[in-house]
N, C-alpha and C positions, 0 to 999 in steps of 0.2 A: 499700021501693019507691022512695023518693025517691033512695036510695043507688044502686039500679040505674039509675034514670034519668040520675043525674049521670055513672056510669060510661059508659053508653052515649053520652052526649053528648060526653063526653070522647074516647071511641074515635072517634066521627064527626069531631070536631074534628082529631084527629091525622091520621086519614085523609085528610081534605081537605088537610092542610098538605103530607103527603107527595106528593099528587098535585100540588099547587101547585108543590112543589120539582122534581118530575120535569117538570112543564110549562115551569117556568122554565129548566131545563137543557136541554130540547128546543129553546127559543126563543132562549136566550142566544147571543151571538156569540162566535166565536174572536177573540182580540184579537191582532193581529199587528203588531209594531212594526218599522217600516222604518228603520234607521240607515245612511244612505246619505250620499254628497256630493251636495249640491243646488246647491253653489256652488264656485267655483274650478277647478283644472285637470281635475279628474274629473266635473264637473257632469253632462255629457252621458251619462256611464257610468251614473251613478246613476239618471238618468231612465230609461234603456233597461231597467235592471234592474227598476224598479218597473213600468215598463210590460210587461215580459214576465211577471211575477208576477201582475199584475192580470189580463193577457189569459187566462191559464190558469183563474183563478177565474171569469172571466166565461164562459168555455167550459163550466164545470160549473155554470152557473146562478146564479153569486154565492155558491155555497156549497162547503165542502171538508167531507167526512164528514157531510154532512146539516145543517151549521150555516153560518150567515152569517159574513161575514168583517168585522171592523171594524179600520181601519187607523190607527196613530198614527206619525207622522213625524217624524224628527229629523235635522237636517243635521249630519253629523259633521264637516264642513269639512275632511276628509282631515288631522285634527291629532290625533296620538296623545295629546298632552297633555290633550285635552278628552275622551278616549274613555269613561274610567270614568265622569265625571259625566253624559256622554250616555247611556250605557248605563243608569246608574241611574235616570235620568228614566223611560226606558220600563220597567225592571223593577220599580222602587219606587213611582214616581209613578203610572204608568198601569196598572201590574199586567198586562203583557201576558203572553200564554201562550206566545208564541215570538218571537224577534228574528230578522230577516232583514238581514244586513249582514256585511261591507262591501266597499269596493274596495281601500282602502290597507292594505297588510300591517300596519304598525305599529299602525294603529287596530284591526284585526282581531285581533292578539294580545292587546291590552287587553280587548276584548270577551270573547275566549274565557277570559281570567282570570275576569271577573266572572260569565260564564255557568257556569264551574266552581264558583265559590263560592256561587253562588245556585241552582245546579241549573236554570238556565233553559234551555230549548231553543234552540239557536242553529243556523241554517242559513247558512252562507258562500256568497253567490252570486257572489262574484269572488276576493278576496283569497287569494293563493296561498302565504302563508306557510308554510313546512314545519312550523314549530312547532305550527300549529293542528291538524293531523293527524298530528303527530309527538310530541314531548315533552308538549305540552298536550292531547293526545287525550282525550277521555272520551265516555261513552255518550250524552250529550246533545248533542254537538257534531258537525254534518255539514257536508259542503261539495258544492255542486253544480256546481263550476267545475273546478279543476285544482290542482296544486301547482306552484310556481315551476320546480321542478325538471323537471316533465314535457316541457314545450314546448322548454325550454333542452336538455335532453338529447337530445331528436329532432334539433333543428337542428345540435347538435355532431355527430352521426353524419352527417347530410346534408353538412355542409360538408367533413368529413374525406373522405367518399366522392367529393366533387367535386374533391378534390385540394388543399384548403387545409391546409397544414402549418404555417404560422406565423400565428396570428391574434391581433389586438388586440381587447379587449372594451371596452365603454365603458358606463356606466350611472349613474343616481343612486345615491349611497351610502345605502342603506337595505336593509331586509330582502329586499324583493322582487328588487331588483338583484342583492344578493349570491347570492342562491340560484339566480336565473336563470344567472347566470355559472357558478355552481358545477355546475349541471346541463350547461350547455354544455360546460365543461371536461371532465367525465366522457365525455359522448358523443364529443367531438372525440378525446379520448386513445384510446376504443375503436377509433375508424376511423384512427389513426395519426398524429394532429396534436398540437399543443400550443398553449396560450396563452402568448404571449410578453410581453404587457403587459397591465395592467389599469388602466383610465382612469375616474375617478369624479368627480362633483361634487355638492354638497349638493342634496337636493331642496327646493324645485322649480326650482332654478336651471336657466336655459336660455341661459347665456352658453357657447357652444360653441367659440368661435373658437380659443383656445388650445390646447385638445385637439385640434381638427382639424389643426392645424399639427403637433402631436405625431404624430399619425396618418400624415400625409403624409411626416415625416420617418423613420418606422419602416419603411415600405413592406412592410407585411404582405401576405400572400396574400388575407386577407378581414378584415373587421370585423363583430363581433357586437354588437348595440346592444340595451339594454332601456330602452324609454321607451314612455309610453302618454299619450293625451290630447293636450293643447296642447303638452306637451314633445315629443312623438313628432313632431307636425306640424313644429315648428321645427328639430329635430335632422335630419329627412329633407331639408328644404329647404336647410339650411345645408351639409349634406353634399354635395349636388348643386351648390349655389352654389360650392363650393370646388372643384369638378371632380373630386372623388374617386370618384364613382361610375363615371366612365369607365374607371378602372384599378384600382379595389379593390372587389370585390363587398361589398355591406352585406347582411348577414343578421340576423335577428332573430326573436324569439317574434312570434306574430301581433298582439300589442298594439301594436307599432310601427306597423301599417297598419290595424287594426280601427278603424272610426269616424272614420277621419282621411283616408281618401283624397281626398275631394272637396277638402279643404283641401291637401293635399300636391300635388295635381295631376300634373304631368309629372316632378316630382322622384321620385316613387315608382315609376313604371312599370318592369316587368320584375323588381321586387324579389322574392326568395324568403323566405318565413316559415313557421314551423310552428305549429300550434295544433290544438285538438280540434273546429274549426268551419271551414267554407269555404263559398265561393259555388258553386253548381253541383254540391252533393252529389246523389247519385242515391238520395235517402231520402224515400220517400213522406210521412213526418211532417213533413219539412222543407219541402215544397212547400205542405202544407196551412197549416203554421205561417207561412210567409212571406206567403201570401196574407191571412190572417187578421190578421197584424200590420199590414201595409200598409193593410187597410181600416180598422182600429181607429185607427191612429196617422198614416196618410198619409205614411209613411217606410218605408224597408226596414229590418229587424231586423239586427243584428250579434250577434257573440258574447255581448255583455253582456246583450242581451234574451233569448237563449236560456238563459243561466244563470239569469236571474230566472225565467223560465218553468219550468225544470227544478227550481228550489227550491220552488215552488208544487206541482209534481208530487210531488216527495218528501214534502213535508207532507202532501198529499192522500192518498197511499198510507197514510201512518201513521194519519190521522184516518178513513179508510174502514175501516180493520181493526178500529177500537174504536168505530165508528159515532158519532164526533164526540165521544166521551168522553175529552178530552185528560188527565183525571186519571189514566187507565189508562196510565201512562208506559212500563212495562216492555213491555207489548203494542204500544204505538205505535212505540217504538224498534225492537223486533224486525221490525215489518212494514217499516219504512223501510230497515233493514239488508238484508233479502233481497229487496227489490223490484228487478226489472229495469225501467229508466226507460226509456221510449220516447221518446227525446229527438230533437229535429230535427238533432242533431250526429251521430244514430246511436245506438242502443240502448247503455246502459252499465249495469254494476252497481257496487256500493260494495265497497271493500277492508275489512278488518277495523277499519282506522282511520277509515272513513268518508269516503275520497276516492275520486272515480270512478277505475275502471279502464277506460280508453278508448283508442280510435284516435287517433293524433295525426297530423294530415294536413300534407303538404307543398302550400303554395299559392304562386300567382304573381299579381303585380299586373298586372291587365290592365284598363285604363280605370278604372273605380271599382269594381272587383270583386277580392276575394282569391280567384282562381279555383282550383278543385281540381285539383291536378296528380298526386296520387297519396297513398298511405298511407306516411307516414315511418317509423312504428313502430306496430306492431299491439297493441292491448289492453295498453297501458303503464301499469304500477302504480307509484306512488311508492313509495320505499323505506320510508316512514314512521319514519324514524331516531328512536329514543327513546321510541316509543309503547308504553305499558305495558299497554294495555287488554286 
């Protein structure tokens, strides 16, 4: 009799423990690591990405897949040499379930390597490094933004179609700049033009004067520039101050003018850029998003905010499919892969390499807007060179 009572008691304790564990799972929070630039050249971009991510979570009542979100933040300082240590702070110290980051392509590639080695879920909300969804592609790595190749290729086609036959390119000498120029060269060649000179300077150097002198001497039909943040502000202003904008059209991917127009002022007016987002899109989701973002943060959103918002949407789709059980990794990944994201940029799907297949828009700077001019390339997919997934 005593033995039967002990057995019953043990069964009751075991059952209680199971219920407690289930309850703990239901109540525990999803740990999201935000590895973004909060200081330096790209600080404003990192803030916009975080704001967009948090806005989507707030719209879902503070939960994704029925579970509350707990945030862990690390300033990556846009420094590739610190990337592995910073990533490990989130993965090994904080034991996050997913990492969202970053802006700088060199940092993102180091993050992707750690994500592959540790099987950590990674969503890249900006950095367009081709390798992330190319040679380094993996089931647990997703991108909610673009590849550097995509807007570059689209701008090359536009420039060629506008009659640019001989073009000079200028960029920081790093992965993002190299890949953007490569995409531009391919697009320009397809439209009958060629890159006649490539000018570079180390990141984040902004001493442009000597290179502007080279541009003036070369007398190209156009210039293609890849810069972002504070560097983009200074380059556009220096280009105009040198008088080059009066005779040589300046083209670029949208990062040249996104989040920078107020600081660039008159120097940017009339510039054409290409990107997967624009002001004045006739997209109902975008109108609602812009209103909510302005209400929450007292400032208008830009492409970086959109990419952060969509990173949360993608994660949310996966978590909804597994009812918040992030341990069900194959099911979560499958749901993220097949989801059609209702983005403010316009709906998009993901390629097999987990990069957005999306429209690239032609935009024109009018006042403080990158105003929609048309679709430069419809449903453009990155070539994902080297991806074996």
